[in-house]
C-alpha positions in Angstrom: -18.9 3.8 19.6 -20.9 2.8 16.6 -18.8 2.4 13.4 -22.0 1.3 11.5 -25.2 -0.9 11.9 -23.3 -3.8 12.3 -19.9 -2.9 14.0 -19.3 -1.1 17.3 -16.5 -0.9 19.6 -16.5 -1.0 23.5 -13.3 -0.6 25.8 -12.5 -4.4 24.9 -14.3 -5.8 22.1 -14.0 -9.6 21.0 -14.4 -9.6 17.3 -16.2 -12.6 15.3 -13.9 -14.7 13.5 -12.9 -13.3 10.2 -15.2 -14.4 7.5 -14.0 -17.4 5.1 -14.8 -14.9 1.8 -12.4 -12.0 3.6 -9.9 -14.7 4.4 -9.7 -16.0 1.0 -9.6 -12.7 -0.5 -6.7 -11.5 1.8 -4.9 -14.7 1.2 -5.1 -14.2 -2.9 -4.6 -10.6 -3.1 -2.0 -9.4 -0.4 -0.4 -12.7 0.4 -0.1 -14.3 -3.0 -1.8 -17.5 -1.9 0.4 -18.0 1.1 -2.3 -18.7 3.5 0.4 -19.0 6.4 0.7 -15.2 6.6 -3.0 -14.7 7.5 -2.7 -14.0 11.3 -5.9 -12.0 12.3 -8.6 -14.6 12.0 -9.0 -14.5 15.8 -8.7 -10.8 16.9 -10.1 -8.4 19.4 -9.9 -4.3 19.8 -8.9 -2.4 22.7 -10.1 1.4 22.7 -8.3 4.0 25.1 -9.1 7.6 25.6 -5.8 9.2 26.4 -2.3 9.0 25.2 -1.3 7.7 28.9 -3.4 4.9 28.4 -2.1 3.9 24.9 1.2 3.6 26.4 0.3 1.7 29.0 -1.4 -0.8 26.7 1.4 -0.7 24.6 4.0 -1.3 27.5 1.5 -4.5 28.8 1.5 -5.9 25.4 5.2 -5.9 25.2 5.7 -8.4 27.8 3.8 -11.0 25.5 5.3 -12.8 22.6 4.5 -10.4 19.8 5.6 -11.7 16.6 4.5 -8.7 14.5 3.7 -5.0 15.2 2.0 -3.0 12.5 2.2 0.7 13.9 -0.2 2.6 12.0 0.3 5.7 14.5 3.4 6.0 12.7 2.3 5.1 9.0 -1.3 5.7 8.9 -3.8 4.3 6.3 -4.4 6.1 3.1 -7.6 7.8 4.6 -5.4 9.2 7.5 -6.8 6.7 10.2 -4.1 5.6 12.8 -4.2 2.5 15.2 -1.7 -0.3 16.1 -2.1 -4.1 15.3 -0.1 -6.4 17.6 0.1 -10.0 16.7 0.8 -12.3 19.5 1.2 -15.9 19.6 -0.7 -17.7 22.1 -0.9 -21.5 22.4 0.8 -21.9 19.2 -1.8 -19.9 17.4 -1.1 -16.1 16.2 -3.8 -13.9 17.1 -4.3 -10.1 16.5 -5.0 -7.3 19.2 -6.0 -4.0 17.7 -5.3 -1.0 19.8 -7.4 2.1 19.0 -7.2 5.7 20.2 -11.0 6.9 20.8 -10.6 10.2 19.4 -9.1 8.8 15.9 -11.5 5.9 16.0 -14.4 8.4 16.0 -13.0 9.6 12.4 -12.9 5.8 11.1 -16.7 5.9 11.4 -16.9 8.7 8.8 -14.5 6.8 6.3 -15.5 3.3 7.1 -17.7 2.4 4.0 -15.1 3.9 1.4 -12.4 2.1 3.0 -14.3 -1.2 3.0 -15.2 -0.7 -0.6 -11.5 0.2 -1.7 -9.4 -1.9 0.9 -8.2 -4.3 -1.5 -7.2 -1.4 -4.0 -5.5 0.1 -1.1 -3.4 -3.0 -0.3 0.6 -2.4 -0.5 3.1 -0.2 0.8 2.9 3.7 1.4 4.3 4.6 -2.2 1.5 2.3 -3.5 -1.0 3.8 -1.8 -0.2 7.4 -2.8 -0.2 6.5 -6.3 -3.9 5.0 -6.0 -5.1 7.7 -4.1 -4.1 10.1 -6.8 -6.2 7.7 -9.4 -9.1 7.7 -6.6 -9.0 11.6 -6.6 -9.4 11.7 -10.2 -13.1 10.1 -9.9 -14.3 13.3 -8.5 -16.0 13.4 -5.1 -17.9 10.1 -4.1 -20.6 9.6 -1.8 -19.5 7.1 0.7 -22.8 6.7 2.4 -23.2 3.2 1.3 -22.0 0.7 -1.1 -24.9 1.4 -3.6 -24.1 5.1 -3.7 -20.5 4.4 -4.7 -21.6 1.9 -7.4 -24.1 4.6 -8.6 -21.3 7.0 -8.8 -19.3 4.5 -11.3 -22.4 4.2 -13.5 -22.8 7.9 -13.8 -19.1 8.0 -14.8 -19.6 5.6 -17.6 -22.6 7.7 -18.9 -20.5 10.7 -19.3 -18.1 11.8 -21.9 -15.5 12.7 -19.6 -12.4 10.5 -20.6 -10.0 11.1 -17.7 -12.6 9.6 -14.8 -13.5 6.9 -17.1 -9.8 5.9 -17.6 -9.3 6.3 -13.8 -12.2 3.7 -13.2 -10.5 1.4 -15.7 -7.4 1.4 -13.7 -9.4 0.7 -10.3 -11.2 -2.3 -12.1 -7.9 -3.8 -13.0 -6.8 -3.5 -9.5 -9.8 -5.1 -8.2 -9.7 -7.8 -11.0 -13.3 -6.8 -12.1 -13.2 -7.7 -15.9 -17.0 -6.7 -16.3 -16.3 -3.3 -15.0 -13.0 -3.1 -16.8 -14.8 -4.2 -20.1 -17.7 -1.6 -19.5 -15.2 1.2 -19.1 -12.8 0.0 -22.1 -16.0 -0.2 -24.3 -17.1 3.2 -23.2 -13.6 4.7 -24.1 -13.7 3.0 -27.7 -17.2 4.5 -28.1 -15.6 7.9 -27.4 -12.6 7.4 -29.5 -13.2 4.5 -31.9 -10.0 4.8 -33.8 -8.0 4.6 -30.8 -6.2 1.1 -31.3 -4.9 1.1 -27.4 -8.7 1.0 -26.3 -9.2 -1.8 -29.1 -6.5 -3.8 -27.8 -7.5 -3.6 -23.9 -11.1 -4.4 -24.6 -10.1 -7.4 -26.5 -7.5 -8.5 -23.9 -10.4 -8.1 -21.3 -12.9 -10.0 -23.3 -10.1 -12.8 -23.8 -9.8 -12.7 -19.8 -13.7 -13.0 -19.6 -13.6 -16.1 -21.5 -14.7 -14.7 -24.7 -12.1 -15.0 -27.2 -14.4 -15.0 -29.9 -15.4 -11.5 -29.3 -12.0 -10.6 -28.9 -10.6 -11.5 -32.3 -12.0 -9.0 -34.2 -11.0 -6.2 -31.7 -7.4 -7.4 -31.6 -7.1 -8.4 -35.4 -8.3 -4.7 -36.1 -5.8 -3.2 -33.4 -3.0 -5.2 -35.1 -3.8 -4.3 -38.6 -4.2 -0.4 -37.7 -1.0 -0.2 -35.6 1.0 -2.4 -38.3 -0.3 0.2 -41.0 0.2 3.3 -38.7 3.6 2.6 -37.1 5.2 -0.4 -39.1 6.0 -4.0 -37.7 8.7 -3.2 -35.4 7.0 -0.4 -33.3 6.3 -1.3 -29.7 2.3 -0.5 -30.2 2.5 -3.1 -33.1 4.3 -5.7 -30.9 2.2 -5.1 -28.2 -1.0 -5.9 -30.4 0.9 -8.7 -32.0 1.3 -10.4 -28.6 -2.2 -9.7 -27.4 -3.7 -11.3 -30.6 -1.2 -14.2 -30.4 -2.5 -14.8 -26.8 -5.9 -14.6 -28.0 -5.3 -17.3 -30.9 -3.7 -19.5 -28.2 -7.0 -19.4 -26.2 -8.9 -20.3 -29.2 -6.6 -23.2 -29.7 -5.6 -21.5 -33.0 -2.0 -22.6 -32.3 -0.5 -22.3 -35.8 -1.6 -18.9 -36.3 -0.3 -18.0 -32.9 3.0 -19.6 -33.8 3.2 -17.4 -36.9 2.9 -14.2 -35.2 6.2 -14.7 -33.6 8.0 -15.7 -36.7 
């Protein structure tokens, strides 16, 4: 069963080692930098055609030293896909055995590109996935035929005047840690609503995170002054803008000015 041009399954498929880039991504995003939690560098897949075969495989694997079982037949992925992931200790190494049901594996072929593009975004428990799925649905219909088509979808959103999907894209970019996309989204929001101090503050903050504190300063100073005038110095919006401005001053090594912000 072909999943895409580079990936296919037989009854038993020994997969290549997980790439270094994907290992690093998974360790940092899903495991908080703890590489000891990475247990699927060495993996294989078993595909069965009937439920009886699925049960037989499960019973057979149960005789091995299974240290973790991720039963996604019980709790499927955000796209509805179901399988079972067995982590087994063999010769002091943890390996992964993926067990697939052919009928559901064929569905994975249709959703694989979208899954690969968004898998970091959908890391987490079922509640987190549900919330993020609602965000993704706010982006409209996405052509998942390739990564470039998904990227083109985002480009068209940034050229539109519809604030709702642009905000959703901003949330996605924050989850990805994609500062460039986040800056582009926030900049577009500010173009559409130039007096919105939240957008000014958010754009200034992402500029600071991009290592551009000099570009961030006028945005954060403008947001702080506007919030102070509109809400007063004790309002939450003003305090939030003040905190962001102080953080930027610190980045610029303007420590006395940063300290005065908190007096």
